[in-house]
C-alpha positions in Angstrom: -27.9 103.1 -54.7 -28.3 99.4 -55.4 -31.1 97.3 -55.9 -32.5 96.0 -52.7 -32.5 92.2 -52.2 -35.8 91.5 -51.4 -34.7 87.5 -51.2 -33.4 87.6 -48.0 -36.6 89.0 -46.3 -39.0 86.3 -47.6 -40.4 83.8 -45.3 -42.1 80.9 -47.4 -45.9 79.7 -45.9 -47.9 76.7 -47.9 -50.6 75.3 -47.1 -50.4 71.8 -49.0 -52.4 68.1 -48.6 -50.1 65.7 -46.0 -47.7 63.5 -47.4 -45.9 60.2 -46.0 -43.0 61.7 -45.3 -44.4 64.3 -42.9 -45.9 62.0 -40.2 -42.7 61.8 -37.9 -43.2 65.5 -38.2 -47.0 66.0 -37.6 -46.0 63.3 -34.1 -43.7 65.0 -32.6 -46.2 68.6 -33.6 -48.9 67.0 -31.6 -47.2 66.4 -28.9 -45.9 70.1 -28.5 -49.5 71.0 -29.0 -51.2 68.5 -26.8 -48.6 67.7 -24.0 -50.5 65.7 -21.2 -53.9 65.9 -22.6 -54.5 63.8 -25.4 -53.8 60.4 -26.4 -51.2 61.0 -29.6 -52.0 59.8 -33.3 -50.3 56.6 -33.7 -48.6 56.5 -37.1 -50.1 53.7 -38.9 -53.6 55.8 -38.3 -52.1 58.7 -40.0 -50.9 56.3 -42.8 -54.4 55.1 -42.9 -55.6 58.7 -43.8 -53.5 59.1 -46.6 -54.1 55.6 -48.1 -58.3 56.3 -47.5 -58.6 59.9 -47.8 -55.6 62.3 -48.6 -57.1 65.0 -50.2 -58.9 65.7 -46.4 -55.6 66.2 -44.7 -53.5 69.1 -44.4 -50.4 71.0 -43.1 -49.0 74.5 -43.2 -45.4 74.7 -43.3 -43.5 77.5 -42.3 -39.3 77.5 -43.9 -39.8 74.3 -44.5 -41.2 73.6 -40.8 -44.9 71.6 -40.2 -46.7 74.2 -37.6 -49.9 72.5 -38.6 -52.3 69.9 -39.7 -55.8 69.0 -39.8 -57.2 65.7 -40.0 -60.7 64.6 -41.8 -63.0 62.2 -43.7 -66.6 62.3 -45.3 -69.7 61.0 -44.1 -73.5 60.9 -43.8 -73.8 62.4 -40.6 -77.5 61.7 -40.3 -76.3 57.9 -40.5 -74.8 58.3 -36.7 -76.1 58.4 -33.2 -76.6 62.2 -32.6 -74.6 61.1 -29.3 -71.9 59.7 -30.9 -68.0 59.7 -29.7 -64.7 60.8 -31.6 -63.8 56.4 -31.5 -67.3 55.9 -33.1 -67.1 58.9 -35.8 -63.2 58.1 -36.7 -63.2 53.9 -36.7 -61.1 54.6 -33.3 -58.7 57.4 -35.6 -58.4 55.1 -38.8 -61.1 57.0 -41.0 -62.2 53.2 -42.5 -65.5 54.5 -42.4 -64.8 56.9 -45.0 -67.8 57.3 -46.9 -66.9 58.7 -50.6 -70.3 58.8 -51.3 -71.4 61.1 -48.1 -72.6 64.4 -47.8 -70.6 66.3 -44.7 -67.3 66.7 -44.0 -66.1 65.8 -40.8 -63.4 67.5 -38.9 -61.8 65.0 -36.5 -58.5 67.4 -35.3 -57.0 70.1 -35.7 -53.4 71.6 -34.2 -51.6 74.7 -34.6 -47.6 75.1 -33.0 -48.0 77.1 -29.7 -45.0 79.6 -31.2 -46.9 79.9 -34.3 -50.5 80.5 -33.1 -50.5 84.6 -33.7 -50.2 83.8 -37.7 -54.1 82.4 -38.4 -52.9 79.2 -39.3 -55.8 77.8 -38.0 -57.8 80.1 -39.9 -55.9 78.8 -43.0 -56.9 75.2 -41.9 -59.9 75.7 -41.9 -60.7 77.9 -45.1 -58.7 74.4 -46.4 -61.6 72.3 -45.7 -63.8 75.0 -46.4 -62.4 74.9 -49.8 -62.7 71.0 -50.2 -67.0 71.3 -49.2 -67.3 73.6 -52.0 -65.2 72.1 -54.3 -66.3 68.0 -53.6 -70.2 69.8 -53.5 -70.3 68.8 -49.7 -73.6 70.1 -47.9 -71.6 71.0 -44.7 -68.5 70.7 -42.4 -69.0 68.8 -39.1 -66.8 68.5 -36.2 -66.5 67.9 -32.5 -65.2 70.9 -31.1 -63.3 70.5 -27.7 -64.1 73.1 -25.0 -60.5 73.1 -23.0 -61.6 76.0 -20.7 -64.3 74.2 -18.5 -62.4 72.4 -16.3 -61.8 76.2 -14.5 -65.7 76.2 -15.0 -66.9 72.9 -14.1 -67.7 73.7 -10.5 -69.9 76.0 -11.1 -71.7 75.4 -14.4 -72.9 73.2 -17.2 -71.7 72.7 -20.3 -74.6 74.0 -21.6 -73.9 77.2 -19.3 -70.3 77.6 -20.3 -70.9 77.2 -24.1 -73.5 79.5 -23.7 -71.5 82.5 -21.6 -68.8 81.9 -24.5 -71.0 82.3 -27.2 -71.8 85.7 -25.4 -68.6 86.4 -25.4 -68.4 86.8 -21.6 -65.9 83.7 -21.6 -62.7 83.2 -23.7 -62.6 79.5 -25.1 -59.3 79.0 -27.4 -61.2 76.4 -29.6 -65.2 77.2 -29.6 -64.6 81.1 -29.7 -62.4 80.5 -32.7 -64.6 78.4 -34.5 -67.9 80.6 -33.9 -65.4 82.8 -35.5 -64.7 81.5 -38.0 -68.4 81.0 -39.5 -69.5 77.5 -37.3 -72.8 77.2 -34.9 -73.2 75.0 -32.0 -75.6 72.0 -33.0 -75.5 69.9 -29.5 -72.7 69.1 -26.6 -71.6 65.6 -26.8 -70.7 64.0 -23.6 -67.9 61.4 -23.5 -66.5 62.7 -26.9 -63.0 62.2 -26.1 -62.2 59.9 -22.7 -59.3 61.5 -22.6 -59.9 65.1 -22.9 -59.6 65.8 -18.7 -60.0 69.6 -19.6 -62.8 69.4 -21.4 -64.4 66.8 -18.9 -64.8 64.2 -21.9 -67.1 67.4 -23.6 -67.4 68.6 -27.0 -69.3 70.6 -28.8 -71.2 69.1 -32.2 -70.4 72.3 -34.3 -71.5 72.6 -37.9 -70.6 75.2 -41.6 -72.7 75.0 -43.9 -71.9 75.1 -47.6 -74.7 77.9 -48.9 -73.3 76.8 -52.6 -74.1 73.5 -52.2 -76.7 71.9 -54.8 -78.5 68.6 -53.8 -79.5 68.2 -57.7 -75.8 68.6 -58.6 -73.7 66.3 -56.7 -71.0 64.1 -57.8 -72.4 61.0 -56.0 -74.5 58.3 -57.6 -75.8 56.0 -54.9 -75.3 52.8 -56.2 -77.6 51.5 -52.5 -80.8 51.6 -54.4 -79.4 49.9 -57.3 -77.1 46.8 -56.5 -73.8 46.1 -57.7 -74.3 43.4 -60.0 -71.3 40.6 -60.1 -71.3 37.7 -62.8 -68.4 35.1 -61.5 -67.3 33.4 -65.0 -66.3 29.4 -64.1 -63.9 29.1 -67.5 -63.7 26.2 -69.3 -60.0 25.4 -70.6 -60.2 24.0 -73.7 -57.5 23.3 -76.8 -57.5 26.4 -79.1 -55.8 27.3 -82.4 -55.2 31.0 -82.1 -55.8 34.2 -79.9 -58.8 34.2 -81.9 -60.5 31.5 -80.8 -59.4 32.6 -77.6 -60.7 36.2 -77.4 -63.9 34.7 -79.3 -64.7 32.4 -75.7 -63.5 35.8 -73.9 -65.8 37.7 -75.8 -68.8 35.5 -75.3 -68.6 35.3 -71.6 -68.3 39.7 -71.9 -71.5 39.3 -73.6 -73.6 37.3 -71.5 -71.9 39.5 -68.3 -73.3 42.8 -70.0 -76.9 40.6 -71.1 -77.4 40.2 -67.2 -76.5 43.9 -66.7 -73.7 43.2 -64.6 -70.9 46.0 -63.4 -68.0 43.5 -63.1 -67.3 40.2 -65.1 -64.8 38.0 -63.1 -62.4 35.9 -64.8 -60.3 33.3 -63.5 -56.8 32.9 -62.7 -53.9 32.1 -65.4 -56.9 32.2 -67.8 -54.0 33.2 -70.8 -52.3 29.8 -70.3 -55.2 28.4 -72.0 -53.0 29.9 -75.1 -50.2 27.5 -74.5 -52.4 24.6 -76.1 -51.2 25.9 -79.5 -47.6 26.8 -78.8 -45.1 24.1 -79.6 -42.8 25.0 -76.3 -42.9 21.9 -73.8 -41.0 23.3 -71.3 -43.3 24.8 -68.3 -40.6 27.8 -67.9 -39.9 28.6 -71.6 -43.4 28.2 -72.4 -44.7 30.9 -69.5 -41.6 33.1 -70.8 -43.4 32.6 -74.6 -47.0 33.5 -72.9 -45.5 36.7 -71.9 -45.2 37.8 -75.3 -49.5 38.0 -75.7 -49.7 40.6 -73.2 -50.2 43.6 -75.1 -52.5 41.2 -77.3 -54.2 40.4 -73.5 -54.6 43.6 -72.5 -55.7 45.1 -75.7 -58.5 42.5 -76.1 -59.8 43.2 -72.2 -60.0 47.0 -72.8 -62.0 47.0 -76.0 -64.3 44.6 -74.3 -64.8 46.8 -71.0 -65.6 49.7 -72.8 -67.6 48.3 -75.7 -70.0 46.0 -73.2 -69.9 48.6 -70.6 -68.6 46.6 -67.9 -65.8 46.7 -65.3 -63.5 43.3 -66.2 -61.6 41.4 -63.6 -59.3 39.9 -66.5 -58.5 36.5 -64.4 -54.7 37.0 -64.3 -51.7 36.5 -67.0 -48.0 36.0 -66.5 -45.9 39.0 -67.2 -42.2 39.7 -67.8 -40.4 42.5 -66.5 -36.7 43.4 -66.2 -36.4 39.5 -66.8 -38.6 38.6 -63.9 -42.2 37.3 -64.6 -44.9 38.0 -62.4 -48.5 36.9 -62.1 -50.7 40.1 -62.5 -54.4 40.7 -62.9 -55.3 43.3 -64.3 -58.5 45.3 -63.7 -60.3 46.7 -66.6 -62.6 49.5 -65.7 -65.3 50.4 -68.3 -64.0 53.8 -69.0 -61.5 52.5 -71.0 -58.5 53.0 -67.6 -56.3 49.7 -66.3 -55.4 48.8 -62.9 -53.2 46.2 -62.0 -52.1 44.1 -58.6 -49.1 41.6 -58.4 -50.0 38.1 -57.0 -48.3 38.8 -53.7 -48.1 34.9 -52.2 -46.4 32.5 -54.4 -47.6 28.9 -54.3 -44.4 26.1 -54.4 -45.9 24.9 -57.7 -45.8 28.1 -59.2 -42.1 28.6 -58.0 -41.2 25.0 -59.0 -42.5 24.8 -62.9 -42.3 29.1 -63.3 -40.0 30.5 -61.3 -43.0 33.3 -60.7 -41.7 36.1 -58.6 -43.9 37.4 -56.0 -45.1 41.3 -55.8 -44.6 43.7 -53.1 -47.9 45.7 -52.4 -51.1 45.0 -52.3 -53.8 48.0 -53.5 -57.5 49.0 -53.5 -58.7 50.8 -56.9 -61.8 53.2 -57.0 -64.3 51.8 -59.2 -67.6 53.4 -60.3 -69.2 51.3 -57.9 -66.9 51.8 -55.1 -63.8 50.2 -53.8 -62.3 47.2 -54.7 -59.4 44.5 -54.4 -57.9 41.5 -56.0 -56.3 39.0 -54.0 -55.2 36.4 -56.4 -56.2 32.7 -55.3 -53.2 31.9 -52.6 -53.4 35.7 -51.5 -56.7 34.8 -50.2 -55.8 32.4 -47.9 -53.4 34.6 -46.4 -55.9 36.8 -43.5 -53.7 39.9 -43.4 -53.8 41.0 -47.0 -57.5 40.9 -46.7 -57.5 43.1 -43.3 -55.1 45.6 -45.1 -57.2 46.4 -48.2 -60.6 46.5 -45.9 -58.6 49.1 -44.1 -58.1 50.9 -47.2 -61.7 51.3 -48.0 -62.5 47.9 -50.1 -66.0 46.2 -50.0 -65.3 43.4 -52.3 -62.5 41.1 -52.7 -62.1 39.4 -56.0 -60.1 36.5 -56.2 -59.6 34.9 -59.7 -58.2 31.5 -58.6 -56.7 28.2 -60.4 -56.5 24.7 -58.5 -56.5 21.4 -60.0 -58.3 19.3 -57.1 -61.1 19.6 -54.8 -58.5 20.2 -51.9 -57.1 22.9 -53.4 -60.3 24.8 -54.5 -61.5 24.1 -50.7 -58.9 25.8 -49.2 -59.3 29.2 -51.3 -63.3 28.8 -51.3 -63.2 28.5 -47.2 -60.7 31.0 -46.7 -62.6 33.4 -49.0 -66.0 32.7 -47.2 -63.6 33.7 -44.2 -62.7 36.9 -44.9 -66.1 38.1 -45.7 -67.0 37.5 -42.0 -63.9 38.8 -40.3 -63.8 41.7 -42.7 -67.3 42.4 -42.9 -67.1 42.5 -46.8 -68.0 40.7 -49.9 -66.0 38.4 -51.6 -66.0 36.9 -55.3 -64.0 33.5 -56.4 -64.1 33.1 -60.5 -61.8 29.8 -61.1 -60.7 27.5 -64.0 -62.8 24.2 -65.0 -62.0 21.9 -68.1 -58.5 20.4 -69.1 -55.3 21.0 -71.0 -53.9 17.8 -71.4 -51.2 18.9 -73.6 -50.3 22.1 -71.5 -47.4 20.9 -68.9 -48.6 21.5 -65.5 -52.0 23.1 -66.2 -53.4 19.3 -67.5 -56.7 19.5 -64.8 -59.1 21.5 -63.0 -61.3 22.0 -60.5 -63.8 24.7 -59.1 -66.9 26.2 -57.9 -66.9 29.8 -58.7 -69.3 31.8 -56.1 -70.1 35.1 -54.7 -70.1 35.7 -50.4 -71.6 37.6 -47.8 -71.1 38.3 -44.0 -72.7 36.0 -42.3 -75.7 37.6 -40.2 -79.5 38.1 -40.6 -79.3 41.1 -43.5 -77.3 38.5 -45.7 -78.5 35.4 -47.4 -79.0 32.6 -44.9 -75.6 30.7 -45.3 -73.2 33.9 -46.6 -74.1 32.7 -49.9 -75.4 35.0 -53.0 -74.8 32.2 -55.6 -72.6 29.7 -56.7 -71.8 27.6 -59.6 -72.9 24.1 -60.2 -69.3 22.6 -59.3 -66.3 21.5 -62.2 -68.7 22.9 -65.1 -68.4 25.3 -68.0 -71.1 27.9 -66.5 -71.4 31.7 -64.6 -72.9 32.8 -61.6 -74.7 35.8 -61.3 -75.5 37.8 -58.2 -76.1 41.3 -56.3 -74.6 42.8 -53.3 -75.7 46.5 -52.2 -73.0 48.5 -50.5 -76.1 50.2 -48.2 -76.7 46.6 -46.5 -73.0 46.6 -46.1 -72.2 49.4 -44.3 -75.5 49.6 -42.0 -74.1 46.1 -41.2 -70.6 47.4 -40.0 -72.5 49.7 -37.6 -75.5 48.1 -36.1 -75.1 43.9 -37.1 -75.2 41.1 -34.2 -71.7 41.3 -34.7 -69.4 44.2 -35.7 -65.9 43.2 -36.1 -64.4 45.8 -37.8 -65.8 48.1 -34.8 -64.4 45.7 -32.1 -61.1 44.9 -33.0 -58.5 45.3 -30.0 -56.5 48.1 -32.1 -55.1 48.8 -28.6 -53.3 44.9 -28.6 -52.8 44.5 -32.2 -52.4 45.6 -35.8 -51.8 45.0 -39.6 -49.3 46.9 -41.0 -48.4 47.1 -45.1 -44.8 47.6 -44.9 -43.9 47.8 -48.6 -45.1 50.4 -50.8 -42.5 50.4 -53.5 -44.0 48.1 -56.8 -46.3 50.5 -58.3 
């Protein structure tokens, strides 16, 4: 008898994190699971989940087909009202309130294809959440559970009575019974939790599973809120130098100043390295810029070493970089752990295009740091409100804007737009610009700046929304503290809450291109 080929009997089932190319299939799965009872996900909501917290989103596939999925975020549950709604706990389904320093994993959706509900798909998804909570040392998993069979009994019993009967196994509820069997306990009953959940009569059971391996003194979370983030914005003097070593000396001086102040971030201005052209003989602006790109490796090595040696995260201004024959204006983040990120300038000014032939980037990003999520929008980019809204939705708490302007009019555009972005997005913004003169460098001969650190406008912040600002047009720095805890609370309980009050049913801002790394 020949050997049996067992491969033809194999059926592959896999649990994994959601990917962007799964979104269409998940949207179809939701229509199948909740054909008439629930408002479906929007594509941009699922994209936001993956942008902000990809580790908390799971699917189960069977023979390559998605048959189950779940979504979640991390919160500090004590910060939410006992009678919160699904919209409040998920920020209207976009999870931009996800708190990577939180203590509780909050489950916001589980769905399983009706044809596969005897395969313990839901249990696999719940186990994935439990493993995530254990791996990340989270205190518990919390979720608002539907009670979809309540409508059958609502005329004869209250939600509390219904939950009691289900708990005692006198009534079967497909969601609540399942959650109880998977180790969750009922904390309370929330009304108006999901207004479109007619089966549950808008009620939900708040359920919790406690992580018995949680170690409160062995946590990955380090709160910076009791030790506010300190920022040094450098108003850099553009003056004639004779070598790269002269440039390095000037840059190190300011890094040392920032470190002496105990800063978490040192912020240099846009086009910082054009100072190197003062000792280059090339006079043609377009050729001079290509000459400048030859210093890229020296520039990166210099700032990487400074960030590590002085223990400060450095926004290294911006530098012209040549890639595949194109010149880009690139801002680098040099973390104090020695890692590096970069952000390409998205909007190129007419002046940059005319004199230097700069190519625009095509992706705006948010970067993780030891002080939370930040973004870098270079000069002109802060004047386009869509970019700031995108990075805010991706979780950024601070937007750094290195800039270079030659006159007060240009500076005022950057300044006022930066302050507007702080108000619109309830976020901190920082601008750092160049001053001085490079009389022998074409198109970089004069500078005007007044660097500053800005906040939203409300009682919790400085009266004029200004943490600090430099005296205009002189070589100096401004040092200030920003507190993410104040920012977080303000987004929930401020006199105005712009992020929460957006009419996402009427408009949205979506980043289309993700092609450039």
